C-alpha positions in Angstrom: 81.0 77.7 82.7 82.3 76.7 79.3 80.0 74.9 76.9 82.2 71.9 76.4 82.6 68.9 74.2 82.6 65.9 76.6 85.7 63.9 75.5 84.5 60.5 77.0 81.2 60.6 75.2 82.4 60.5 71.6 81.2 57.4 69.8 82.0 56.5 66.2 80.9 53.6 64.1 81.0 52.5 60.5 78.2 50.9 58.5 78.9 48.0 56.2 78.3 50.4 53.2 81.2 52.5 54.4 79.2 55.4 55.9 80.6 56.7 59.2 78.4 57.9 62.1 79.9 60.2 64.7 78.0 61.0 67.9 79.1 63.3 70.7 77.7 64.9 73.9 78.2 68.5 75.0 77.7 70.2 78.4 75.6 72.9 76.9 73.4 73.0 73.7 75.3 76.1 72.4 78.5 74.1 71.9 79.6 74.0 68.3 81.6 70.9 67.3 83.4 70.4 64.0 84.5 67.0 62.7 87.6 66.6 60.6 88.7 63.2 59.2 92.5 62.9 59.3 94.4 61.9 56.2 91.2 62.3 54.2 91.0 61.8 50.5 88.3 61.3 47.9 84.9 63.0 47.5 83.8 63.4 51.1 80.3 64.5 52.2 79.9 65.5 55.8 76.3 66.0 57.1 75.8 67.5 60.6 72.6 66.8 62.6 71.1 67.9 65.9 68.4 65.3 66.3 68.1 62.9 68.1 71.3 64.3 69.5 74.4 66.1 68.1 76.1 64.0 65.5 77.3 63.8 61.9 77.3 61.3 59.0 80.4 61.1 56.7 80.3 59.5 53.3 83.2 58.8 50.9 86.1 57.5 52.9 88.1 54.6 51.5 86.6 51.3 53.0 89.8 49.3 53.1 91.3 50.8 56.2 90.5 52.6 59.5 90.1 56.3 59.8 90.8 58.7 62.6 88.8 61.9 63.3 89.5 65.1 65.2 86.5 66.6 66.9 86.9 70.2 68.2 84.7 72.7 69.9 84.9 76.5 69.8 86.9 76.6 73.1 89.8 74.4 71.8 88.7 71.1 73.3 89.9 68.4 71.0 89.2 64.7 70.9 91.1 62.3 68.6 89.1 59.1 68.0 88.4 56.3 65.5 85.6 53.9 64.8 84.6 51.5 67.6 82.4 49.3 65.4 84.3 48.5 62.2 81.4 48.0 59.8 82.0 44.4 58.7 79.0 43.2 56.7 79.5 39.6 57.9 80.4 40.4 61.5 78.1 43.3 62.7 79.4 43.1 66.3 83.1 43.4 65.3 84.6 46.3 67.3 87.7 47.8 68.9 87.6 47.9 72.6 90.5 50.3 73.0 90.3 54.0 73.4 88.8 53.9 76.9 90.3 56.0 79.8 91.7 54.3 82.9 91.1 55.4 86.4 94.6 56.9 86.7 94.3 59.1 83.6 95.9 56.9 80.9 94.1 55.5 77.9 93.8 52.1 76.3 95.5 52.1 72.9 93.3 51.9 69.8 94.1 49.2 67.2 95.3 46.4 69.5 92.2 44.9 71.2 89.3 43.7 69.2 86.1 41.7 69.9 83.6 40.0 67.6 81.1 37.3 66.9 81.9 34.4 64.5 84.0 35.1 61.4 82.4 32.5 59.1 80.3 34.9 57.0 82.8 37.7 56.4 82.7 39.2 52.9 85.8 39.6 50.8 85.9 43.3 51.8 85.6 42.3 55.4 88.6 39.9 55.0 90.6 42.7 53.5 89.7 45.0 56.4 90.6 42.2 58.9 94.0 41.9 57.1 94.7 45.6 57.5 94.4 45.2 61.3 97.5 43.0 61.3 96.3 40.8 64.1 98.7 38.4 65.8 96.3 36.3 67.8 92.7 35.2 67.5 91.0 33.6 70.6 88.0 31.5 69.6 85.8 30.6 72.6 83.3 28.6 70.6 82.8 24.8 71.2 85.0 22.7 68.9 82.0 21.6 66.8 81.0 25.3 66.4 84.6 26.0 65.2 84.5 23.2 62.7 80.9 23.7 61.5 81.3 27.5 61.0 84.9 27.9 59.7 86.4 31.3 60.2 87.4 33.3 57.0 90.8 34.7 57.6 93.3 36.7 55.6 95.7 34.5 53.5 98.7 36.8 54.0 100.3 37.0 57.5 97.6 34.8 59.0 97.0 35.4 62.7 97.5 32.4 65.0 94.2 31.0 66.2 94.1 29.8 69.8 91.1 27.5 70.4 89.7 28.1 73.9 86.3 26.3 74.0 83.9 27.5 76.7 81.2 24.9 77.0 78.5 26.6 79.2 78.4 29.6 76.9 77.1 27.4 74.1 73.7 26.8 75.9 73.8 23.2 74.6 72.7 21.8 78.0 69.8 24.2 78.2 68.6 23.2 74.7 68.7 19.6 75.7 66.4 20.4 78.6 64.3 22.8 76.6 63.7 20.1 74.1 61.9 18.1 76.7 59.8 20.8 78.1 58.5 24.2 77.0 60.4 26.9 79.0 59.6 30.6 79.3 61.8 33.7 79.2 62.4 33.6 83.0 64.0 30.1 82.7 66.3 31.3 79.9 67.2 34.5 81.7 68.1 32.5 84.8 70.2 30.1 82.7 72.1 33.1 81.2 72.9 34.3 84.7 74.2 30.9 85.6 76.5 30.6 82.6 77.8 34.2 83.1 78.6 33.4 86.7 80.5 30.3 85.5 82.8 32.4 83.3 84.3 34.0 86.5 84.3 30.7 88.4 84.7 27.3 86.8 85.8 28.7 83.5 88.6 30.9 85.0 91.2 28.4 83.8 90.3 29.1 80.2 90.6 32.9 80.6 93.9 32.3 82.4 95.2 30.6 79.3 94.1 33.6 77.3 96.2 35.9 79.4 99.2 33.5 79.2 99.0 33.5 75.4 98.7 37.3 75.2 101.7 37.8 77.5 103.8 35.2 75.6 103.4 37.2 72.3 105.3 40.4 72.3 102.9 43.5 71.9 100.3 41.3 70.3 97.3 42.7 68.5 94.5 40.3 69.2 90.8 39.5 68.7 88.6 37.7 71.2 85.4 36.1 69.8 82.7 33.5 70.2 79.5 33.0 68.1 77.7 36.2 68.9 80.5 38.2 70.5 78.5 39.0 73.6 78.7 36.5 76.5 82.0 34.5 76.4 83.6 37.3 74.6 81.9 39.9 76.8 83.6 38.5 79.9 86.9 38.3 78.1 86.9 41.9 77.1 85.6 43.0 80.5 88.3 41.3 82.5 91.0 42.6 80.1 89.8 46.1 80.5 89.6 45.7 84.3 93.2 44.4 84.3 94.2 47.6 82.4 92.6 49.8 85.0 89.4 50.8 83.3 86.5 51.5 85.7 83.6 49.1 86.1 81.2 51.7 84.8 83.1 52.1 81.5 83.6 48.3 81.2 79.8 47.9 81.6 79.3 50.6 78.9 81.4 48.7 76.5 79.6 45.4 77.3 76.2 46.9 76.7 77.3 48.3 73.2 76.5 44.8 71.9 72.9 45.8 72.2 73.3 48.4 69.5 75.1 46.1 67.0 73.8 42.6 67.6 70.1 42.5 66.7 68.5 39.4 68.4 65.5 39.2 66.0 67.8 38.7 63.1 69.4 35.7 64.8 66.2 34.0 65.9 65.4 32.0 62.8 69.0 30.7 62.5 69.1 29.6 66.1 65.7 28.1 66.1 66.7 25.8 63.2 70.2 25.1 64.6 68.9 23.8 67.9 65.4 22.5 66.8 63.5 25.0 69.0 60.5 25.4 66.7 58.3 24.5 69.7 59.5 27.4 71.8 58.1 30.9 71.5 60.4 33.6 70.4 60.0 35.3 73.8 61.5 32.2 75.5 64.6 32.3 73.3 65.2 36.1 73.3 67.0 36.4 76.7 69.8 34.1 75.2 70.3 36.6 72.4 70.0 39.8 74.3 72.7 41.6 76.3 71.7 42.5 79.9 73.6 44.4 82.5 72.7 41.6 84.9 74.7 39.1 82.9 78.1 40.7 83.4 77.1 42.0 86.9 76.6 38.4 88.2 80.2 37.5 87.0 81.6 40.5 88.7 79.5 39.7 91.8 81.1 36.3 91.9 84.6 38.0 92.0 83.5 40.4 94.7 82.0 37.6 96.8 85.1 35.3 96.6 88.1 37.6 96.3 89.4 40.7 98.1 89.5 42.7 94.9 89.7 42.4 91.1 93.5 42.4 91.3 93.3 39.6 93.9 91.1 37.6 91.5 93.4 38.3 88.5 96.4 37.0 90.5 94.8 34.0 92.2 92.3 32.7 89.6 94.0 33.9 86.3 97.7 34.0 87.2 97.9 37.7 86.4 99.9 39.2 89.3 101.6 42.6 89.7 104.4 41.8 87.2 102.0 40.6 84.5 99.6 43.6 85.2 102.5 46.0 84.8 103.5 44.4 81.5 100.0 44.5 80.1 99.7 48.1 81.0 103.1 48.9 79.5 101.9 47.4 76.2 98.3 48.5 75.9 98.1 51.9 77.6 99.2 55.3 76.5 
C-alpha cells in the first residue's frame, strides 16, 4: 500500500492580494508532497503546513497572469494543476470550472470554462487579469435591469462578445414582491429557492439551449457564464455543461458547492436588504437566498430524471444538444 497523493483532491485558489493556497489529500499521513510553481520568477516564499490538513501557501508570484503548479509525492505521483478561484478582488466567486476528470478517463481543459458573479465592481488589476484569459464569449444571466444597473467592467482590448440571456426566476423579484406584503421565514425562502432551481431545468431550458447554440457557433470559444452572485443561474449552467462533457454528478455537485467557500452570504446581506427594501425581514429569512445548498441543484437534476430517460436525452430534447453536438463539445473541451 503506497502512501499516495490523491490526484483528484488537489485544490488551489488565489487570494485578491496574490497569495496562493494549495490543498491536497493523501491516502496516508506519511506521504510527503512537494509543490513547484512552473515558470516561476520573483522572490517566492513557500510555506508548508499540516493543519487543518496538508497544504501550502505561496507568496510572490506575479499577479497579472495564471500560474500552474506541479505537486509530487515521494513515489513519483505527479499532479499538474492551476488555481480554480482566480483571486479577483471585485468578483470573489470568479473561478475556472475546468480541470475535472470525466467518467471515461479524460479531463476538462483548464482555461476555457469560467463562472462568476457580476463584474461591475472589478478592480483595474481584476480587469487586467480578465483580459489575460482571452475570453471570446460572456453569458450574462441577469435580468436586463440588473445588467443596465450594474454595468460589467470589461477589458478594452479584444473585448469578449456579451450574450444577454436573462433568467427571470433566478432574480427572486417575485418573491420580494410577496415578501414585502408579509413577513416570511427561512423555510419560505428555502422552498422558493427550490422552486426557481427546478425552473432552470424546466421552463428556462430554452435559455440554456441558446447558451449551447452560441458556444457551438463560436470555434473553440473560451467563455464565462455569470449572473449576480454566480451560484444559482450560473450554477445550473456550469453543471449542465460539465454533465454534457461527461463529468460525474458527484464531481459536478462538488464544483457547485465550492461557491460556499468563496461567496460569503453575510457580506451580501446589507446590499440586498437595501436593494429590495427588505429591512422588515430578519437576516435568517433572507439567508437561504444567499446560500448554496446541495438541495438546490439536486432538485433541478431530479426534474431531469423525472421527465427524461437520461441526461443525454434531456440535452438532446430540451437543449438541442444531440450526439453530434456532444461529440463536438468534447472534442473542444476535453483532453
